[in-house]
One Martini backbone bead per residue (centre of mass of N, CA, C, O) as a GRO file, in nm:
protein
  259
    1ASP     BB    1   2.319  -2.889   0.222
    2GLY     BB    2   2.411  -2.564   0.331
    3SER     BB    3   2.516  -2.475   0.030
    4LEU     BB    4   2.206  -2.505  -0.043
    5TYR     BB    5   1.950  -2.290  -0.187
    6LEU     BB    6   1.595  -2.292  -0.163
    7GLU     BB    7   1.318  -2.159  -0.367
    8LYS     BB    8   1.000  -2.112  -0.412
    9PHE     BB    9   0.799  -2.098  -0.690
   10GLN     BB   10   0.580  -1.835  -0.778
   11ILE     BB   11   0.263  -1.825  -0.936
   12ASN     BB   12   0.086  -1.560  -0.917
   13PRO     BB   13   0.094  -1.391  -0.665
   14ARG     BB   14   0.029  -1.237  -0.376
   15HIS     BB   15   0.077  -0.924  -0.196
   16VAL     BB   16   0.090  -0.959   0.158
   17GLU     BB   17   0.045  -0.750   0.450
   18PHE     BB   18   0.148  -0.674   0.797
   19GLN     BB   19   0.078  -0.457   1.054
   20LEU     BB   20   0.303  -0.364   1.310
   21MET     BB   21   0.325  -0.348   1.682
   22ALA     BB   22   0.596  -0.295   1.924
   23ASP     BB   23   0.706  -0.328   2.244
   24ARG     BB   24   0.934  -0.358   2.529
   25TYR     BB   25   0.703  -0.571   2.680
   26GLY     BB   26   0.595  -0.795   2.449
   27ASN     BB   27   0.393  -0.632   2.273
   28VAL     BB   28   0.189  -0.754   1.996
   29VAL     BB   29   0.040  -0.617   1.695
   30HIS     BB   30  -0.211  -0.606   1.445
   31PHE     BB   31  -0.360  -0.397   1.158
   32GLY     BB   32  -0.372  -0.585   0.941
   33ASP     BB   33  -0.409  -0.585   0.592
   34ARG     BB   34  -0.240  -0.576   0.263
   35ASP     BB   35  -0.279  -0.517  -0.082
   36CYS     BB   36   0.026  -0.514  -0.316
   37SER     BB   37  -0.015  -0.633  -0.630
   38MET     BB   38   0.002  -0.355  -0.769
   39GLN     BB   39   0.266  -0.385  -1.006
   40ARG     BB   40   0.597  -0.251  -1.116
   41HIS     BB   41   0.883  -0.382  -1.080
   42HIS     BB   42   0.805  -0.426  -0.764
   43GLN     BB   43   0.627  -0.166  -0.759
   44LYS     BB   44   0.400   0.006  -0.599
   45LEU     BB   45   0.072   0.153  -0.690
   46VAL     BB   46  -0.164  -0.013  -0.541
   47GLU     BB   47  -0.351  -0.009  -0.233
   48GLU     BB   48  -0.530  -0.241  -0.006
   49THR     BB   49  -0.801  -0.252   0.249
   50PRO     BB   50  -0.882  -0.538   0.248
   51CYS     BB   51  -0.811  -0.851   0.146
   52ILE     BB   52  -1.027  -1.039  -0.061
   53ALA     BB   53  -0.860  -1.326  -0.038
   54LEU     BB   54  -0.944  -1.321   0.265
   55ASP     BB   55  -1.035  -1.490   0.524
   56ASP     BB   56  -1.068  -1.507   0.855
   57GLU     BB   57  -0.872  -1.746   0.897
   58LEU     BB   58  -0.635  -1.655   0.725
   59ARG     BB   59  -0.594  -1.384   0.865
   60ARG     BB   60  -0.529  -1.503   1.143
   61LYS     BB   61  -0.281  -1.675   1.062
   62MET     BB   62  -0.107  -1.447   0.938
   63GLY     BB   63  -0.107  -1.263   1.188
   64GLU     BB   64   0.028  -1.470   1.380
   65THR     BB   65   0.287  -1.502   1.214
   66ALA     BB   66   0.381  -1.211   1.232
   67ILE     BB   67   0.397  -1.193   1.541
   68ASN     BB   68   0.594  -1.429   1.585
   69ALA     BB   69   0.826  -1.304   1.427
   70ALA     BB   70   0.866  -1.058   1.613
   71LYS     BB   71   0.908  -1.214   1.882
   72ALA     BB   72   1.165  -1.384   1.791
   73VAL     BB   73   1.333  -1.081   1.778
   74ASP     BB   74   1.243  -0.858   1.971
   75TYR     BB   75   1.057  -0.649   1.854
   76ILE     BB   76   1.057  -0.278   1.797
   77GLY     BB   77   0.786  -0.123   1.669
   78ALA     BB   78   0.745  -0.062   1.346
   79GLY     BB   79   0.607  -0.309   1.108
   80THR     BB   80   0.641  -0.539   0.816
   81VAL     BB   81   0.489  -0.832   0.702
   82GLU     BB   82   0.568  -1.025   0.412
   83PHE     BB   83   0.372  -1.197   0.160
   84LEU     BB   84   0.305  -1.485  -0.024
   85LEU     BB   85   0.002  -1.569  -0.213
   86GLY     BB   86  -0.170  -1.838  -0.301
   87ASP     BB   87  -0.441  -1.992  -0.446
   88ASP     BB   88  -0.437  -2.221  -0.202
   89GLY     BB   89  -0.352  -2.038   0.072
   90ALA     BB   90  -0.063  -2.030   0.065
   91TYR     BB   91   0.211  -1.898   0.263
   92TYR     BB   92   0.504  -1.669   0.239
   93PHE     BB   93   0.785  -1.548   0.341
   94MET     BB   94   0.972  -1.254   0.247
   95GLU     BB   95   0.960  -0.993   0.454
   96MET     BB   96   1.086  -0.722   0.666
   97ASN     BB   97   0.981  -0.402   0.751
   98THR     BB   98   1.153  -0.165   0.974
   99ARG     BB   99   0.882   0.026   0.923
  100LEU     BB  100   0.722   0.256   0.778
  101GLN     BB  101   0.499   0.285   0.508
  102VAL     BB  102   0.352   0.425   0.240
  103GLU     BB  103   0.070   0.243   0.302
  104HIS     BB  104  -0.032   0.309   0.601
  105PRO     BB  105  -0.301   0.484   0.565
  106VAL     BB  106  -0.503   0.254   0.511
  107THR     BB  107  -0.488   0.147   0.801
  108GLU     BB  108  -0.587   0.409   0.941
  109MET     BB  109  -0.868   0.423   0.797
  110VAL     BB  110  -0.978   0.128   0.916
  111THR     BB  111  -0.884   0.170   1.240
  112GLY     BB  112  -0.798   0.471   1.367
  113ALA     BB  113  -0.498   0.475   1.369
  114ASP     BB  114  -0.188   0.629   1.490
  115LEU     BB  115   0.113   0.516   1.388
  116VAL     BB  116   0.306   0.748   1.444
  117CYS     BB  117   0.235   0.794   1.737
  118GLU     BB  118   0.288   0.505   1.836
  119GLN     BB  119   0.586   0.498   1.760
  120ILE     BB  120   0.675   0.729   1.948
  121ARG     BB  121   0.578   0.610   2.215
  122ILE     BB  122   0.758   0.361   2.206
  123ALA     BB  123   1.029   0.516   2.192
  124LEU     BB  124   0.962   0.644   2.491
  125GLY     BB  125   0.841   0.368   2.656
  126ASP     BB  126   0.566   0.293   2.596
  127LYS     BB  127   0.276   0.139   2.583
  128LEU     BB  128   0.048  -0.004   2.426
  129ASP     BB  129  -0.285   0.094   2.341
  130TRP     BB  130  -0.324  -0.188   2.208
  131LYS     BB  131  -0.545  -0.456   2.136
  132GLN     BB  132  -0.632  -0.707   1.938
  133GLU     BB  133  -0.949  -0.712   2.010
  134ASN     BB  134  -0.972  -0.383   1.935
  135ILE     BB  135  -0.907  -0.447   1.632
  136LYS     BB  136  -1.089  -0.296   1.367
  137LEU     BB  137  -1.233  -0.324   1.049
  138SER     BB  138  -1.352  -0.038   0.850
  139GLY     BB  139  -1.410  -0.102   0.557
  140HIS     BB  140  -1.240   0.066   0.278
  141ALA     BB  141  -0.902   0.103   0.132
  142ILE     BB  142  -0.714   0.332  -0.089
  143GLU     BB  143  -0.399   0.363  -0.267
  144ILE     BB  144  -0.230   0.621  -0.463
  145ARG     BB  145   0.049   0.671  -0.664
  146ILE     BB  146   0.213   0.976  -0.733
  147ASN     BB  147   0.431   1.028  -1.012
  148ALA     BB  148   0.729   1.161  -1.171
  149GLU     BB  149   0.617   1.026  -1.468
  150ASP     BB  150   0.632   0.868  -1.806
  151PRO     BB  151   0.450   0.618  -1.945
  152THR     BB  152   0.525   0.685  -2.261
  153ARG     BB  153   0.854   0.664  -2.149
  154ASN     BB  154   0.907   0.429  -1.957
  155PHE     BB  155   0.884   0.593  -1.686
  156ALA     BB  156   1.023   0.855  -1.688
  157PRO     BB  157   1.157   1.092  -1.531
  158CYS     BB  158   0.992   1.427  -1.412
  159PRO     BB  159   1.128   1.690  -1.356
  160GLY     BB  160   1.025   2.010  -1.207
  161GLN     BB  161   0.780   2.255  -1.230
  162ILE     BB  162   0.503   2.353  -1.045
  163SER     BB  163   0.233   2.546  -1.158
  164GLU     BB  164  -0.010   2.340  -1.051
  165TYR     BB  165  -0.193   2.263  -0.738
  166LEU     BB  166  -0.476   2.027  -0.685
  167PRO     BB  167  -0.631   1.865  -0.453
  168PRO     BB  168  -0.831   1.653  -0.331
  169GLY     BB  169  -1.160   1.603  -0.175
  170GLY     BB  170  -1.348   1.504   0.097
  171PRO     BB  171  -1.502   1.248   0.215
  172GLY     BB  172  -1.257   1.005   0.257
  173VAL     BB  173  -1.013   1.206   0.183
  174ARG     BB  174  -0.655   1.169   0.141
  175VAL     BB  175  -0.349   1.378   0.136
  176ASP     BB  176  -0.004   1.303   0.076
  177SER     BB  177   0.206   1.600   0.062
  178HIS     BB  178   0.463   1.855  -0.066
  179LEU     BB  179   0.306   2.028  -0.247
  180PHE     BB  180   0.329   2.335  -0.455
  181ASN     BB  181   0.326   2.613  -0.599
  182ASN     BB  182   0.640   2.612  -0.769
  183TYR     BB  183   0.751   2.358  -0.723
  184VAL     BB  184   1.057   2.169  -0.730
  185VAL     BB  185   1.141   1.881  -0.884
  186PRO     BB  186   1.386   1.678  -0.824
  187PRO     BB  187   1.636   1.436  -0.957
  188TYR     BB  188   1.749   1.278  -0.674
  189TYR     BB  189   1.477   1.137  -0.603
  190ASP     BB  190   1.200   1.031  -0.545
  191SER     BB  191   0.897   1.048  -0.755
  192MET     BB  192   0.708   1.121  -0.541
  193LEU     BB  193   0.418   1.341  -0.488
  194ALA     BB  194   0.166   1.151  -0.397
  195LYS     BB  195  -0.108   1.045  -0.180
  196ILE     BB  196  -0.411   0.870  -0.238
  197ILE     BB  197  -0.669   0.842   0.007
  198VAL     BB  198  -0.945   0.613   0.061
  199HIS     BB  199  -1.281   0.584   0.207
  200GLY     BB  200  -1.519   0.314   0.245
  201LYS     BB  201  -1.778   0.101   0.319
  202ASP     BB  202  -1.662  -0.029   0.054
  203ARG     BB  203  -1.501  -0.121  -0.226
  204GLN     BB  204  -1.677   0.018  -0.439
  205GLN     BB  205  -1.669   0.300  -0.308
  206ALA     BB  206  -1.361   0.330  -0.310
  207ILE     BB  207  -1.329   0.323  -0.620
  208VAL     BB  208  -1.502   0.569  -0.684
  209LYS     BB  209  -1.342   0.773  -0.508
  210SER     BB  210  -1.073   0.735  -0.655
  211LYS     BB  211  -1.167   0.838  -0.931
  212ASN     BB  212  -1.261   1.116  -0.838
  213ALA     BB  213  -0.987   1.208  -0.724
  214LEU     BB  214  -0.829   1.191  -0.992
  215GLN     BB  215  -1.010   1.401  -1.141
  216GLU     BB  216  -0.937   1.640  -0.938
  217LEU     BB  217  -0.657   1.628  -0.991
  218GLN     BB  218  -0.387   1.881  -1.008
  219ILE     BB  219  -0.090   1.867  -1.226
  220LYS     BB  220   0.129   2.118  -1.339
  221GLY     BB  221   0.444   2.110  -1.556
  222ILE     BB  222   0.439   1.793  -1.540
  223LYS     BB  223   0.478   1.469  -1.552
  224HIS     BB  224   0.240   1.197  -1.480
  225ASN     BB  225   0.041   0.901  -1.345
  226ALA     BB  226  -0.274   0.948  -1.326
  227GLU     BB  227  -0.387   0.820  -1.583
  228PHE     BB  228  -0.271   0.541  -1.530
  229ALA     BB  229  -0.421   0.494  -1.263
  230MET     BB  230  -0.700   0.491  -1.390
  231LYS     BB  231  -0.649   0.239  -1.557
  232LEU     BB  232  -0.613   0.051  -1.318
  233LEU     BB  233  -0.905   0.095  -1.193
  234ASN     BB  234  -1.041  -0.009  -1.481
  235MET     BB  235  -0.965  -0.282  -1.447
  236PRO     BB  236  -1.119  -0.578  -1.433
  237GLU     BB  237  -0.922  -0.710  -1.227
  238PHE     BB  238  -0.959  -0.490  -1.010
  239GLU     BB  239  -1.266  -0.473  -0.981
  240SER     BB  240  -1.283  -0.789  -0.905
  241GLY     BB  241  -0.996  -0.884  -0.756
  242ASN     BB  242  -0.845  -1.053  -0.998
  243TYR     BB  243  -0.526  -1.038  -0.889
  244HIS     BB  244  -0.165  -0.992  -0.925
  245SER     BB  245   0.178  -0.921  -0.932
  246GLY     BB  246   0.158  -0.960  -1.276
  247THR     BB  247  -0.076  -0.800  -1.416
  248VAL     BB  248   0.045  -0.533  -1.513
  249GLU     BB  249   0.263  -0.655  -1.694
  250GLU     BB  250   0.067  -0.816  -1.878
  251LYS     BB  251  -0.111  -0.527  -1.940
  252LEU     BB  252   0.068  -0.284  -2.030
  253GLU     BB  253   0.030  -0.248  -2.334
  254GLU     BB  254  -0.276  -0.214  -2.315
  255LEU     BB  255  -0.282   0.029  -2.122
  256LEU     BB  256  -0.110   0.232  -2.305
  257ALA     BB  257  -0.324   0.215  -2.553
  258ARG     BB  258  -0.522   0.357  -2.399
  259ASP     BB  259  -0.731   0.649  -2.371
   0.00000   0.00000   0.00000
């Protein structure tokens, strides 16, 4: 009866989400998928789009499911429907985040959409500028979260003063950050310092650009996770695309032991 709630246990699923935008006139579109399976303690570390585990048909089905979910509640604005994806191609609704998310820039990189602008337009009462058939994914994008934390001390928060900050640059490289020289990272808020987002013609180029961007990044004065992020990108499981939401946890001890 209704007093008992059952939830299917998923073994090593992928965490795949779809970016939605809906106006007040019943128009809803999705801007493709994102693979957010590189996680520690269910916190995302590296995100990429498109998810290489999806073929065109599965991507279409999951996208339609996300749109139908938004329409069922008369949703308006930016939102993200998140799924767990099994090895057998079965997918399960996990949650909907009713906002723009940290990883939205990878979607902007592959679609050319300005999601922030579109969200504001919808809030002002405008109709969506986009139709589903006009949304195409071009190339591959990866986002890396740079946090003020020390991986060698169980990822302890590391507030303090930034003595030097030099972000990476170049074609296809975007950095979203509030940092500047002598900025003081407070202990009261989220530890995120920056997001490094890269776009390549394909996944392999995006991975190479991501590694180059991490090597160029300079943040001095406090501990941060850039070196750990490089280890994630060098994981055979990530490079092959054969990873799931528990891969980082499974390999964490090995990752921390690497030079």
